[in-house]
C-alpha positions as CSV (number, residue, x, y, z in Angstrom):
1,M,-43.4,-83.1,-172.6
2,K,-42.2,-83.8,-169.0
3,C,-44.5,-85.6,-167.2
4,I,-45.2,-87.8,-164.1
5,V,-47.6,-90.4,-163.3
6,V,-49.4,-90.6,-159.9
7,D,-51.3,-94.0,-159.0
8,D,-51.6,-95.8,-155.9
9,E,-52.4,-99.3,-157.6
10,P,-48.5,-100.4,-158.5
11,L,-49.5,-102.5,-161.5
12,A,-51.2,-99.3,-162.9
13,L,-47.9,-97.4,-162.3
14,D,-45.8,-99.6,-163.9
15,L,-48.1,-100.0,-166.8
16,L,-48.4,-96.1,-167.5
17,E,-44.6,-96.2,-166.9
18,S,-44.1,-98.7,-170.0
19,Y,-46.2,-96.5,-171.8
20,V,-44.6,-93.3,-171.4
21,R,-41.2,-94.5,-172.0
22,K,-42.2,-95.7,-175.3
23,T,-43.9,-92.4,-176.4
24,P,-41.3,-90.4,-178.0
25,F,-42.3,-86.7,-177.0
26,L,-42.8,-87.6,-173.5
27,E,-40.1,-87.7,-170.8
28,L,-41.0,-89.4,-167.4
29,A,-40.1,-87.1,-164.5
30,G,-41.2,-89.1,-161.9
31,K,-44.0,-91.4,-160.7
32,Y,-45.5,-91.3,-157.3
33,S,-47.9,-93.8,-155.4
34,S,-49.8,-90.6,-153.7
35,A,-50.8,-87.3,-154.6
36,V,-49.5,-86.2,-151.4
37,Q,-46.0,-87.6,-152.4
38,A,-46.6,-86.1,-155.7
39,M,-47.3,-82.4,-154.2
40,K,-43.9,-82.6,-152.0
41,E,-42.0,-83.3,-155.5
42,L,-43.5,-80.7,-157.7
43,A,-42.8,-78.0,-154.9
44,N,-39.2,-78.6,-156.7
45,Q,-39.9,-79.1,-160.7
46,Q,-42.4,-78.4,-162.6
47,V,-44.0,-80.9,-165.2
48,D,-46.2,-80.2,-168.4
49,L,-48.3,-83.2,-168.0
50,I,-49.9,-85.5,-165.2
51,F,-51.5,-89.0,-165.6
52,L,-53.4,-88.8,-162.6
53,D,-55.4,-91.1,-160.8
54,I,-58.8,-90.2,-159.1
55,Q,-59.6,-92.6,-156.3
56,M,-56.4,-92.1,-153.9
57,P,-56.0,-92.2,-150.1
58,E,-55.5,-88.8,-148.0
59,L,-55.8,-86.6,-151.3
60,N,-57.9,-87.8,-154.2
61,G,-56.8,-86.9,-157.9
62,L,-59.8,-84.1,-158.2
63,E,-58.3,-82.4,-155.0
64,F,-54.9,-82.3,-156.2
65,S,-55.7,-81.5,-159.3
66,R,-57.3,-78.1,-158.0
67,M,-54.0,-77.3,-156.6
68,L,-52.0,-77.1,-159.8
69,P,-51.1,-74.6,-162.5
70,P,-53.8,-73.9,-164.6
71,E,-50.7,-74.5,-167.6
72,T,-50.4,-78.0,-166.3
73,C,-52.4,-80.9,-168.5
74,I,-53.9,-83.1,-166.7
75,I,-55.5,-86.9,-168.0
76,F,-57.4,-88.7,-165.4
77,T,-57.0,-92.5,-165.1
78,T,-59.3,-94.4,-162.8
79,A,-61.6,-97.6,-162.7
80,F,-65.0,-95.6,-162.0
81,D,-66.4,-93.8,-165.0
82,Q,-68.9,-91.7,-162.8
83,Y,-66.1,-89.2,-162.6
84,A,-65.8,-88.3,-165.6
85,I,-67.9,-85.5,-165.7
86,D,-65.9,-84.3,-162.2
87,G,-62.8,-84.5,-164.4
88,Y,-63.9,-82.3,-167.1
89,K,-64.7,-79.9,-164.4
90,V,-61.4,-79.2,-163.6
91,N,-60.3,-79.0,-167.4
92,A,-58.5,-82.3,-168.0
93,I,-57.3,-82.8,-171.1
94,D,-58.8,-86.2,-171.3
95,Y,-60.1,-89.5,-169.1
96,L,-58.9,-92.8,-169.6
97,L,-61.0,-95.6,-168.0
98,K,-58.8,-98.5,-166.7
99,P,-57.9,-101.0,-168.1
100,I,-55.7,-98.6,-170.5
101,S,-54.7,-99.8,-173.5
102,Y,-51.6,-98.3,-175.6
103,P,-53.8,-96.7,-178.4
104,D,-56.1,-95.0,-175.8
105,F,-53.2,-93.8,-173.9
106,L,-51.3,-92.5,-177.1
107,Q,-54.5,-90.9,-178.2
108,A,-54.9,-89.0,-175.0
109,A,-51.3,-87.6,-174.8
110,N,-51.4,-86.5,-178.6
111,K,-54.2,-84.4,-177.4
112,A,-51.8,-83.1,-174.3
113,L,-49.2,-82.6,-176.8
114,H,-51.4,-80.5,-179.2
115,Q,-52.6,-78.3,-176.0
116,H,-49.4,-78.0,-174.5
117,E,-48.1,-76.6,-178.0
118,L,-51.1,-74.4,-178.4
119,M,-50.4,-72.7,-175.0
120,H,-46.7,-72.3,-175.6
121,R,-46.4,-71.4,-179.6
122,T,-46.1,-67.9,-180.9
123,P,-49.1,-66.8,-183.4
124,Q,-46.2,-68.1,-186.4
125,D,-45.8,-71.4,-185.0
126,E,-47.8,-74.4,-186.0
127,I,-47.1,-78.2,-184.7
128,D,-45.7,-79.9,-187.9
129,S,-45.9,-83.7,-187.4
130,I,-48.0,-85.7,-184.8
131,F,-47.5,-89.6,-183.7
132,V,-50.3,-92.5,-184.5
133,K,-50.2,-96.2,-183.5
134,S,-49.9,-98.1,-186.7
135,E,-49.3,-102.3,-186.9
136,Y,-48.1,-102.0,-183.3
137,K,-45.6,-99.5,-184.5
138,L,-45.7,-95.7,-183.7
139,V,-45.3,-93.4,-186.7
140,Q,-44.6,-90.3,-187.3
141,I,-46.6,-88.5,-190.0
142,E,-45.6,-85.3,-191.1
143,L,-48.3,-83.0,-191.7
144,R,-47.3,-81.0,-194.7
145,K,-47.1,-84.5,-196.5
146,I,-51.0,-85.3,-195.8
147,L,-53.5,-85.2,-199.1
148,Y,-56.4,-86.7,-196.7
149,V,-57.5,-88.6,-193.8
150,E,-60.7,-91.2,-194.3
151,G,-62.9,-92.4,-191.5
152,L,-64.1,-96.2,-191.4
153,K,-65.7,-96.8,-188.1
154,D,-63.1,-97.3,-185.2
155,Y,-60.2,-96.7,-187.9
156,I,-58.9,-94.0,-189.9
157,K,-56.9,-94.2,-193.0
158,I,-54.0,-91.8,-193.4
159,Y,-53.2,-90.6,-197.1
160,E,-49.8,-89.2,-197.6
161,E,-48.0,-87.7,-201.0
162,D,-45.6,-89.9,-202.7
163,N,-47.0,-93.0,-200.6
164,P,-49.3,-95.5,-202.3
165,K,-50.0,-97.1,-199.2
166,P,-52.0,-95.2,-196.5
167,V,-51.5,-95.2,-193.1
168,L,-54.0,-97.0,-190.8
169,S,-54.5,-96.4,-187.2
170,L,-57.1,-97.1,-184.6
171,M,-58.5,-94.2,-183.6
172,S,-62.1,-91.9,-184.2
173,M,-62.2,-89.3,-186.8
174,K,-63.0,-86.6,-184.0
175,A,-59.9,-87.3,-182.4
176,M,-58.0,-87.1,-185.5
177,E,-59.9,-83.8,-186.4
178,D,-58.8,-82.4,-182.8
179,L,-55.0,-83.1,-183.3
180,L,-54.8,-81.5,-186.7
181,P,-54.7,-77.6,-187.0
182,P,-57.5,-76.1,-188.5
183,S,-55.6,-73.6,-190.2
184,Q,-53.9,-76.5,-192.5
185,F,-56.8,-78.9,-192.4
186,M,-60.8,-79.2,-193.0
187,R,-62.9,-81.7,-192.3
188,V,-65.5,-81.5,-195.4
189,H,-67.6,-84.9,-194.5
190,R,-68.3,-87.3,-192.1
191,S,-66.1,-89.4,-193.1
192,Y,-63.2,-87.0,-194.7
193,I,-60.5,-84.3,-193.6
194,I,-58.7,-82.8,-196.4
195,R,-55.6,-80.5,-196.1
196,K,-56.3,-77.2,-197.6
197,D,-53.2,-76.5,-199.6
198,K,-53.2,-79.7,-201.4
199,I,-56.8,-78.9,-202.8
200,R,-56.1,-78.7,-207.1
201,V,-58.8,-79.9,-208.5
202,I,-63.2,-79.6,-207.6
203,D,-65.0,-81.5,-210.1
204,R,-69.1,-80.5,-209.7
205,G,-68.6,-80.1,-205.9
206,R,-66.3,-83.4,-205.1
207,I,-62.4,-82.6,-204.4
208,V,-60.4,-84.5,-206.7
209,F,-57.1,-86.2,-205.2
210,G,-55.8,-88.2,-208.4
211,K,-58.6,-91.0,-209.3
212,T,-60.4,-90.3,-205.7
213,Y,-63.5,-88.0,-205.7
214,I,-64.1,-86.7,-202.2
215,P,-67.8,-85.8,-201.5
216,I,-68.8,-82.4,-199.8
217,S,-71.7,-82.8,-197.1
218,D,-74.2,-80.5,-196.8
219,S,-73.5,-80.0,-193.2
220,Y,-69.8,-78.9,-194.2
221,K,-70.7,-77.5,-197.7
222,Q,-71.0,-73.5,-196.4
223,V,-67.8,-73.8,-194.6
224,F,-66.2,-74.7,-197.4
225,Q,-67.8,-72.8,-199.8
226,E,-66.8,-69.7,-197.3
227,Y,-63.1,-70.9,-197.9
228,L,-62.8,-71.0,-201.4
229,E,-64.8,-67.8,-201.5
230,K,-61.7,-65.9,-200.2
231,R,-59.4,-67.5,-202.4
232,S,-61.2,-67.2,-205.6
């Protein structure tokens, strides 16, 4: 995704630039210290994503965001959390509170990538991989290899075929669920997301992956049962 960074604080601008440059699916098209400057440059180019500070002189981020094309993804960055509600009124993809960590940045960027692909893909297209931060590295996960995802408080474990060790990443189950295409994945429990086409055995209301038995909670049981009935 082609993106720009707009922030009137030089340190914040440099930090976001460094985050963009080490994220494989992002391409930095420019960085600007004001919304006015960015607006002039955008007249000559189109970008997919803007990391946009809210509190800026002359023209603030909220005002600038309302001038952008609807297909442009926006992630707000700010030190003032009272702007969160206003941010979502202009359909921001996410909202990052300063100081911004790379895991939070990556999680928001992944959401923007998912949204971008949803807007530009044909009905036959599907995303085939995602990027997650694990052990100080950025790891690409192929969706076709995922068996299931387990949530552990602030962390998740991603279990893959032919990989005895799960990938551990600092992110929420809700964030992971938002990244995964619902045509391929289904949440069956507060702590579990499974890949539908990897289900081989269901034993007394539990999904079996090898020696692991995944429970199906009451709140997800009806949706799961409807899925089974369509294929039984």
